[in-house]
C-alpha positions as CSV (number, residue, x, y, z in Angstrom):
1,M,0.0,0.0,0.0
2,S,1.4,3.4,-1.0
3,R,1.7,6.3,1.5
4,P,-0.3,9.5,0.9
5,A,1.7,12.5,-0.4
6,W,1.0,14.5,2.8
7,L,2.7,11.8,5.0
8,A,6.4,11.1,5.2
9,A,8.7,9.1,7.5
10,G,10.4,11.4,10.0
11,A,13.2,11.3,12.4
12,A,13.2,9.0,15.5
13,G,10.6,6.6,14.0
14,G,8.0,9.3,13.8
15,S,6.2,10.8,10.8
16,E,6.0,14.2,9.2
17,I,2.5,15.5,8.1
18,T,2.3,18.3,5.6
19,L,-0.8,20.5,6.2
20,H,-2.6,23.3,4.5
21,V,-4.3,25.2,7.3
22,Q,-7.3,27.4,6.9
23,P,-7.6,29.5,10.2
24,G,-10.8,31.2,11.3
25,A,-13.1,28.4,10.1
26,S,-16.5,27.9,11.8
27,R,-15.2,24.7,13.3
28,S,-12.0,22.7,13.4
29,E,-12.0,19.7,11.1
30,L,-10.1,17.7,8.4
31,A,-11.2,19.0,5.0
32,G,-9.7,16.6,2.5
33,L,-6.7,17.4,0.4
34,H,-5.1,20.6,-0.9
35,G,-2.6,19.6,-3.5
36,D,-0.1,17.3,-1.8
37,A,-1.1,18.5,1.7
38,L,-3.8,17.4,4.1
39,K,-6.3,20.3,4.5
40,L,-7.2,21.3,8.0
41,R,-9.8,23.9,8.9
42,I,-9.1,25.5,12.3
43,A,-11.5,27.7,14.3
44,A,-8.8,29.7,15.9
45,R,-7.6,33.0,14.3
46,P,-4.0,33.4,13.3
47,V,-3.2,35.7,16.1
48,E,-0.2,35.3,18.5
49,G,0.2,31.6,17.7
50,A,-3.3,30.7,18.5
51,A,-3.9,28.9,15.2
52,N,-0.6,26.9,15.5
53,A,-1.6,25.8,19.0
54,A,-5.0,24.8,17.7
55,V,-3.4,22.8,14.9
56,L,-1.3,20.8,17.4
57,D,-4.2,20.3,19.8
58,F,-6.4,19.0,16.9
59,L,-3.7,16.6,15.7
60,A,-3.0,15.3,19.2
61,T,-6.7,14.5,19.7
62,W,-7.1,13.0,16.2
63,L,-4.0,10.8,16.6
64,G,-4.5,10.0,20.3
65,V,-1.0,11.2,21.4
66,P,0.0,13.8,24.0
67,R,0.2,17.3,22.5
68,R,3.6,17.8,24.1
69,E,5.1,15.1,21.8
70,L,4.1,17.0,18.6
71,R,6.6,19.4,17.0
72,L,5.9,22.2,14.4
73,L,8.9,21.8,12.1
74,R,8.0,24.3,9.4
75,G,5.4,27.0,8.6
76,D,5.1,28.9,11.8
77,K,3.8,31.9,10.0
78,S,2.4,30.2,6.9
79,R,-0.7,28.2,5.9
80,R,1.5,25.4,4.8
81,K,2.9,23.6,7.8
82,T,4.9,20.4,8.6
83,V,4.3,18.7,11.9
84,W,6.3,15.8,13.4
85,V,4.3,13.2,15.2
86,P,5.7,10.3,17.3
87,L,3.9,7.6,15.3
88,P,5.2,5.6,12.3
89,P,3.5,6.5,9.0
90,E,1.5,3.2,9.0
91,Q,-0.3,4.3,12.2
92,V,-1.0,7.8,11.0
93,A,-2.4,6.7,7.6
94,V,-5.2,4.8,9.3
95,A,-6.0,7.3,12.1
């Protein structure tokens, strides 16, 4: 089975998830694909890191891992973000 384009093997046995984030949505939810990224609508506004925190909170809940174990690798001030999660790609793809 091939891996989705938005999912890559990361360091330390984890995975890197490429996201396209739409802040200020009416609710936080997965919204399909945006090119080669997983689209994520987030209710938080992009003010003082609130949207980035909401992205990490959403992913932690979705994947069932503690939020403190997630790392925002790229895209601090961009809609396109890369997040490292402590799960192998095989576990992320079925979450």
